[in-house]
VEXBA-215769 format. One line per field, with one value per residue: residue in one letter; residue number from 1; x, y, z of N, C-alpha, C, O in turn. Coordinates in nm, 3 decimals. Example, Ala and Ser with C-alpha at 12.3 -4.5 7.8 and 13.67 -1.06 7.14 Angstrom:
BEGIN
rest: c(A, S)
nr: c(1, 2)
npx: c(1.319, 1.285)
npy: c(-0.569, -0.225)
npz: c(0.780, 0.708)
capx: c(1.230, 1.367)
capy: c(-0.450, -0.106)
capz: c(0.780, 0.714)
cpx: c(1.320, 1.290)
cpy: c(-0.330, 0.003)
cpz: c(0.780, 0.787)
opx: c(1.424, 1.341)
opy: c(-0.332, 0.114)
opz: c(0.846, 0.804)
This chain:
BEGIN
rest: c(M, L, L, V, I, A, I, A, V, G, V, T, V, I, V, L, T, R, H, R, E, S, E, A, S, P, S, A, T, A, V, T, G, E, I, A, S, A, D, D, T, G, P, V, S, V, V, T, D, E, P, T)
nr: c(1, 2, 3, 4, 5, 6, 7, 8, 9, 10, 11, 12, 13, 14, 15, 16, 17, 18, 19, 20, 21, 22, 23, 24, 25, 26, 27, 28, 29, 30, 31, 32, 33, 34, 35, 36, 37, 38, 39, 40, 41, 42, 43, 44, 45, 46, 47, 48, 49, 50, 51, 52)
npx: c(-3.369, -3.250, -3.304, -3.313, -3.065, -3.094, -3.176, -2.970, -2.767, -2.903, -2.924, -2.709, -2.641, -2.738, -2.659, -2.408, -2.452, -2.564, -2.400, -2.164, -2.270, -2.322, -2.034, -1.932, -2.100, -2.003, -1.880, -2.103, -1.981, -1.694, -1.343, -1.174, -0.765, -0.500, -0.532, -0.540, -0.738, -0.903, -1.029, -0.831, -0.697, -0.525, -0.122, 0.123, 0.330, 0.682, 0.854, 1.221, 1.460, 1.440, 1.437, 1.552)
npy: c(10.866, 10.916, 10.786, 10.512, 10.447, 10.544, 10.327, 10.104, 10.160, 10.168, 9.898, 9.769, 9.861, 9.678, 9.416, 9.467, 9.508, 9.207, 9.048, 9.105, 9.084, 8.818, 8.669, 8.739, 8.564, 8.302, 7.986, 7.654, 7.473, 7.488, 7.352, 7.284, 7.211, 7.084, 7.166, 7.305, 7.507, 7.719, 7.906, 7.965, 8.205, 8.253, 8.225, 8.205, 7.961, 7.875, 7.594, 7.560, 7.402, 7.041, 6.735, 6.490)
npz: c(10.405, 10.678, 10.855, 10.746, 10.847, 11.121, 11.220, 11.117, 11.290, 11.604, 11.569, 11.536, 11.759, 11.955, 11.895, 11.928, 12.223, 12.328, 12.206, 12.451, 12.679, 12.663, 12.633, 12.888, 13.033, 13.212, 12.997, 12.932, 12.830, 12.790, 12.857, 13.069, 13.155, 12.970, 12.702, 12.413, 12.253, 12.042, 12.159, 12.400, 12.592, 12.821, 12.899, 12.728, 12.650, 12.554, 12.489, 12.586, 12.675, 12.590, 12.753, 12.545)
capx: c(-3.224, -3.173, -3.464, -3.221, -2.920, -3.078, -3.228, -2.855, -2.724, -2.945, -2.942, -2.554, -2.577, -2.829, -2.626, -2.281, -2.474, -2.551, -2.235, -2.072, -2.314, -2.261, -1.929, -1.926, -2.144, -1.933, -1.931, -2.135, -1.868, -1.584, -1.243, -1.002, -0.670, -0.412, -0.603, -0.513, -0.836, -0.894, -1.074, -0.725, -0.639, -0.419, -0.020, 0.224, 0.493, 0.798, 0.968, 1.364, 1.489, 1.356, 1.523, 1.524)
capy: c(10.753, 10.933, 10.694, 10.358, 10.482, 10.521, 10.171, 10.014, 10.219, 10.106, 9.736, 9.730, 9.829, 9.579, 9.331, 9.460, 9.435, 9.099, 8.981, 9.125, 9.025, 8.651, 8.675, 8.769, 8.434, 8.114, 7.881, 7.519, 7.364, 7.557, 7.275, 7.299, 7.151, 7.129, 7.129, 7.415, 7.584, 7.844, 8.024, 7.994, 8.365, 8.255, 8.315, 8.101, 7.900, 7.805, 7.467, 7.581, 7.268, 6.967, 6.639, 6.378)
capz: c(10.447, 10.802, 10.941, 10.797, 10.922, 11.283, 11.243, 11.159, 11.429, 11.689, 11.513, 11.615, 11.928, 11.990, 11.817, 12.042, 12.363, 12.334, 12.250, 12.554, 12.735, 12.618, 12.652, 13.036, 13.141, 13.156, 12.865, 12.997, 12.746, 12.826, 12.864, 13.137, 13.115, 12.858, 12.557, 12.308, 12.174, 11.953, 12.288, 12.474, 12.656, 12.867, 12.855, 12.600, 12.742, 12.510, 12.553, 12.538, 12.701, 12.584, 12.750, 12.507)
cpx: c(-3.150, -3.214, -3.353, -3.041, -2.945, -3.131, -3.088, -2.770, -2.799, -2.945, -2.819, -2.494, -2.645, -2.745, -2.486, -2.344, -2.474, -2.462, -2.186, -2.149, -2.351, -2.112, -1.845, -2.003, -2.062, -2.010, -1.958, -2.038, -1.710, -1.463, -1.121, -0.924, -0.590, -0.421, -0.596, -0.613, -0.855, -0.942, -0.939, -0.673, -0.536, -0.275, 0.058, 0.319, 0.592, 0.918, 1.128, 1.410, 1.414, 1.471, 1.460, 1.607)
cpy: c(10.832, 10.815, 10.529, 10.378, 10.478, 10.397, 10.085, 10.064, 10.134, 9.920, 9.766, 9.755, 9.741, 9.498, 9.309, 9.423, 9.303, 9.012, 8.977, 9.023, 8.811, 8.625, 8.643, 8.643, 8.392, 8.048, 7.739, 7.404, 7.408, 7.394, 7.323, 7.197, 7.194, 7.120, 7.260, 7.407, 7.697, 7.976, 8.050, 8.137, 8.355, 8.264, 8.137, 8.085, 7.858, 7.698, 7.518, 7.450, 7.158, 6.841, 6.515, 6.252)
cpz: c(10.634, 10.876, 10.926, 10.886, 11.081, 11.337, 11.237, 11.295, 11.568, 11.681, 11.598, 11.765, 11.988, 11.976, 11.961, 12.197, 12.423, 12.353, 12.401, 12.637, 12.741, 12.666, 12.826, 13.127, 13.112, 13.071, 12.944, 12.948, 12.719, 12.888, 12.928, 13.083, 13.030, 12.720, 12.500, 12.256, 12.121, 12.024, 12.384, 12.526, 12.745, 12.818, 12.762, 12.701, 12.596, 12.545, 12.508, 12.568, 12.710, 12.615, 12.679, 12.457)
opx: c(-3.042, -3.140, -3.319, -2.954, -2.864, -3.134, -3.070, -2.723, -2.738, -2.963, -2.829, -2.401, -2.603, -2.718, -2.464, -2.299, -2.417, -2.435, -2.170, -2.111, -2.393, -2.098, -1.755, -1.983, -2.013, -2.132, -1.866, -2.018, -1.631, -1.520, -1.018, -0.961, -0.586, -0.338, -0.668, -0.624, -0.802, -0.922, -0.938, -0.572, -0.456, -0.265, 0.033, 0.367, 0.524, 1.027, 1.152, 1.397, 1.332, 1.569, 1.362, 1.548)
opy: c(10.806, 10.758, 10.455, 10.323, 10.432, 10.362, 10.002, 9.990, 10.041, 9.840, 9.786, 9.721, 9.718, 9.472, 9.219, 9.336, 9.272, 8.934, 8.873, 8.909, 8.726, 8.539, 8.569, 8.621, 8.414, 8.039, 7.695, 7.292, 7.360, 7.326, 7.374, 7.114, 7.313, 7.077, 7.339, 7.304, 7.791, 8.093, 8.156, 8.167, 8.448, 8.306, 8.017, 8.153, 7.782, 7.710, 7.513, 7.372, 7.144, 6.827, 6.451, 6.149)
opz: c(10.687, 10.957, 11.018, 10.953, 11.161, 11.455, 11.327, 11.381, 11.621, 11.774, 11.719, 11.838, 12.101, 12.093, 12.042, 12.271, 12.527, 12.444, 12.465, 12.662, 12.819, 12.753, 12.866, 13.246, 13.001, 13.056, 13.013, 12.994, 12.637, 12.973, 12.885, 13.001, 12.998, 12.640, 12.562, 12.190, 12.181, 11.993, 12.445, 12.462, 12.752, 12.703, 12.756, 12.791, 12.527, 12.602, 12.387, 12.474, 12.801, 12.543, 12.718, 12.424)
């Protein structure tokens, strides 16, 4: 039982470490510009005065 827990913890640490490393490297498919995407981390601006 203890062996199973130790293996599960070890696998979790390895997966999380690799995930952090992949987030740190810049993505080659990153879109720059004014297009919204699920990966947006910038500030949000709200239009309060729309000239129509």
